[in-house]
C-alpha positions in Angstrom: 123.0 85.3 98.8 126.4 86.4 97.5 125.3 88.3 94.5 122.3 90.1 96.2 124.5 91.3 99.1 127.3 92.4 96.9 124.9 94.4 94.6 123.2 95.9 97.7 126.5 97.2 99.0 127.5 98.7 95.7 124.1 100.3 95.2 123.9 102.3 98.5 125.3 102.6 101.9 123.4 100.5 104.5 122.9 102.5 107.7 123.4 100.5 110.9 120.1 99.6 112.6 121.2 101.6 115.7 120.9 104.8 113.7 117.8 103.8 111.8 115.3 105.0 114.4 116.8 108.5 114.3 115.8 108.9 110.7 113.0 106.4 110.2 110.2 108.7 111.3 111.4 111.4 108.9 111.5 109.0 106.0 108.3 107.0 106.3 105.0 107.6 108.1 102.7 104.5 108.6 99.3 103.7 109.8 96.7 101.0 109.7 93.6 101.7 107.6 90.5 99.9 108.9 88.1 98.6 106.3 85.3 96.0 106.3 84.4 92.5 107.1 83.5 90.2 104.2 80.8 87.5 104.2 83.3 84.8 105.3 84.2 86.9 108.3 87.6 88.1 107.2 88.6 91.6 108.2 90.0 93.7 105.4 92.4 96.4 106.6 95.6 97.8 105.1 99.0 99.2 106.0 99.6 102.7 104.5 103.2 103.8 104.0 104.0 107.4 103.1 107.5 107.8 102.0 109.5 111.1 101.9 110.4 112.4 98.4 113.3 110.4 96.8 112.8 107.4 99.0 111.5 103.9 98.0 110.7 100.6 99.7 110.3 97.1 98.4 107.9 94.6 97.1 107.7 91.0 98.6 110.7 90.2 96.4 113.2 93.1 96.1 114.9 92.2 92.9 118.7 92.6 92.5 119.1 94.8 95.5 117.0 95.7 98.5 115.3 94.3 101.6 112.0 92.3 101.2 109.0 93.6 103.2 108.0 91.1 105.8 105.1 91.1 108.3 105.4 89.6 111.8 101.9 89.3 113.5 102.6 86.6 116.0 101.7 88.8 119.0 98.1 89.3 117.7 95.1 87.7 119.4 92.1 86.1 117.7 94.1 85.9 114.4 94.0 82.6 112.7 95.6 83.5 109.4 96.8 86.6 107.4 97.4 87.3 103.8 98.9 90.4 102.1 97.5 91.5 98.8 100.5 93.1 97.1 99.7 96.0 94.6 101.6 95.8 91.3 105.1 97.2 92.0 107.3 99.4 89.8 110.9 98.8 88.7 113.8 100.9 89.7 117.2 100.9 87.9 120.5 101.8 89.5 123.0 101.4 86.7 122.6 97.8 85.5 120.9 96.6 88.7 117.2 96.5 89.2 115.0 96.5 92.2 111.2 96.0 92.6 109.1 98.2 94.9 107.2 101.4 95.6 107.6 105.1 96.0 105.5 108.0 97.4 102.5 106.4 99.1 101.8 102.6 99.1 98.8 100.8 100.6 99.2 97.1 101.3 95.8 95.4 101.9 95.6 92.8 104.6 93.1 90.0 104.7 92.9 88.7 108.3 91.0 85.6 109.4 89.8 85.6 113.0 89.8 82.5 115.2 86.4 83.6 116.5 84.3 85.4 114.0 82.2 87.3 116.5 85.2 88.7 118.4 87.6 91.6 117.5 91.0 90.9 116.1 93.7 92.6 118.2 96.4 93.2 115.7 99.8 93.3 117.3 103.2 93.0 115.5 105.6 94.8 113.2 106.5 95.1 109.6 110.2 94.8 108.7 111.2 96.7 105.6 114.0 98.6 103.9 113.8 102.2 102.7 116.5 103.5 100.3 117.6 106.7 98.7 121.4 107.5 98.7 121.5 105.3 101.8 119.5 102.3 102.8 117.9 101.9 106.2 116.3 98.7 107.6 113.2 99.6 109.7 110.9 97.7 112.1 107.6 99.6 112.2 105.1 98.7 115.0 101.6 97.5 114.0 98.7 97.9 116.4 94.9 98.0 115.7 91.6 96.7 117.0 89.5 95.3 114.2 85.9 94.6 115.3 83.6 92.1 113.5 81.2 94.8 112.3 83.7 96.9 110.3 81.8 98.4 107.3 84.0 101.2 105.9 85.4 100.8 102.3 88.2 103.4 102.2 89.0 104.5 98.6 92.7 103.9 99.3 92.2 100.2 100.0 89.9 99.8 97.0 92.4 101.5 94.8 95.2 99.3 96.0 93.1 96.2 95.4 92.4 97.3 91.9 96.1 97.3 91.0 96.9 93.8 92.4 98.2 91.5 89.7 95.7 89.1 88.1 96.4 85.4 88.8 96.9 83.0 85.9 93.3 82.0 85.3 92.0 85.6 85.5 94.6 86.8 83.0 94.0 84.0 80.5 97.3 82.3 81.0 97.2 78.9 79.2 100.6 77.6 80.1 104.2 78.4 81.1 106.7 76.2 79.3 110.1 76.3 80.9 113.4 75.2 79.3 116.4 75.1 81.5 119.9 74.6 80.1 123.4 74.7 81.5 125.3 78.1 81.2 128.7 79.3 82.2 127.7 80.5 85.7 124.7 78.4 86.3 121.6 77.9 84.1 119.7 79.7 81.4 115.9 79.7 81.8 113.7 80.2 78.8 110.1 80.5 79.7 107.3 80.7 77.1 104.1 82.0 78.6 100.9 81.6 76.5 99.4 84.9 77.7 97.4 87.6 76.0 99.1 91.0 76.0 99.1 92.9 79.3 99.7 96.2 77.4 102.6 98.1 76.0 106.1 97.9 77.2 105.8 94.6 79.1 108.4 93.9 81.7 108.9 90.9 83.9 110.3 89.7 87.2 111.2 86.1 87.8 111.5 84.5 91.3 113.4 81.2 91.6 111.2 80.2 94.6 114.3 79.7 96.7 117.2 81.9 97.9 119.5 79.3 96.5 119.4 81.0 93.1 119.7 84.6 91.9 117.7 85.3 88.7 118.8 88.0 86.3 116.3 90.6 84.9 114.9 88.7 82.0 114.9 89.6 78.3 111.3 90.0 77.2 110.0 89.2 73.7 106.3 89.2 72.6 105.2 87.0 69.7 101.4 87.2 69.4 100.0 85.4 72.5 103.5 84.0 73.4 105.6 86.0 75.9 109.1 84.7 75.9 111.4 85.4 78.9 115.1 84.5 79.0 117.1 84.9 82.2 120.1 83.5 84.0 119.8 81.5 87.2 123.0 81.7 89.2 123.6 79.4 92.2 124.4 81.2 95.5 126.6 78.5 96.9 128.9 75.7 95.7 126.7 73.0 97.2 124.6 70.8 94.9 121.3 72.5 94.2 118.1 71.5 92.4 115.6 73.7 90.7 111.9 73.2 91.6 110.0 74.2 88.5 106.7 74.3 90.5 108.0 77.2 92.6 109.3 79.4 89.8 107.1 82.6 89.8 106.5 85.1 87.1 105.4 88.7 87.5 104.4 90.4 84.2 104.0 94.2 84.3 102.2 95.8 81.3 100.6 99.2 80.8 97.1 97.7 81.1 97.5 95.4 84.1 99.9 93.0 85.9 99.9 89.2 86.1 101.5 86.8 88.5 101.8 83.1 87.9 103.5 80.4 89.9 104.9 77.2 88.4 106.0 75.9 85.1 103.5 73.8 83.3 105.8 72.1 80.9 
């Protein structure tokens, strides 16, 4: 990703991984919060990150600059599937460049499906993330917890994080996302018209191309009644022939009342 890497270098010094461990424990504290088991047998837990003042980390998609947060749980036992419920992020501006993430304390709920419902999940793995202030540091944080089948706590921190997760299309009343893609000087112009009730004042948006082959600019946002119009540039990240899969384009709408995430153009 030529543009992403270039912007990232401009935005802050990336500290080599060899030195990251020296500072990591001073910048971010982490722990697993144990929660409850639902009727389907899933274990609900969460990763809590407490960042030092002035530091931030990133959402699943970091925006113009940053390191996406990724979980690696392959060393776990009795774990059939996992899903992260991402709380609505906030937007950070560094000059004309924008990143998407979190500051202070963030709780990332985990929905974990066991292979055997009556046995504990032994959670083993790590989370890879970036933390940035004046410098940027990549970190690998170890994850280790035992999650029995009879968990029955409902920690307020997990409940609060779940309450801020973006609504999906049907929940938010999205009735369509019409996408028009036209040639532009450096790639393509995407104009997406979402038929969506207002999410509150000062709506902002993040668009994901669904592939690292394209960088997508922060969109211009215009509200006309129930129509939210987003206009962005999609810039190829290589000179090879590329295609745009409309079904994978994703939209995150951030309003003062709630957030909405929708995947795929409907027309």
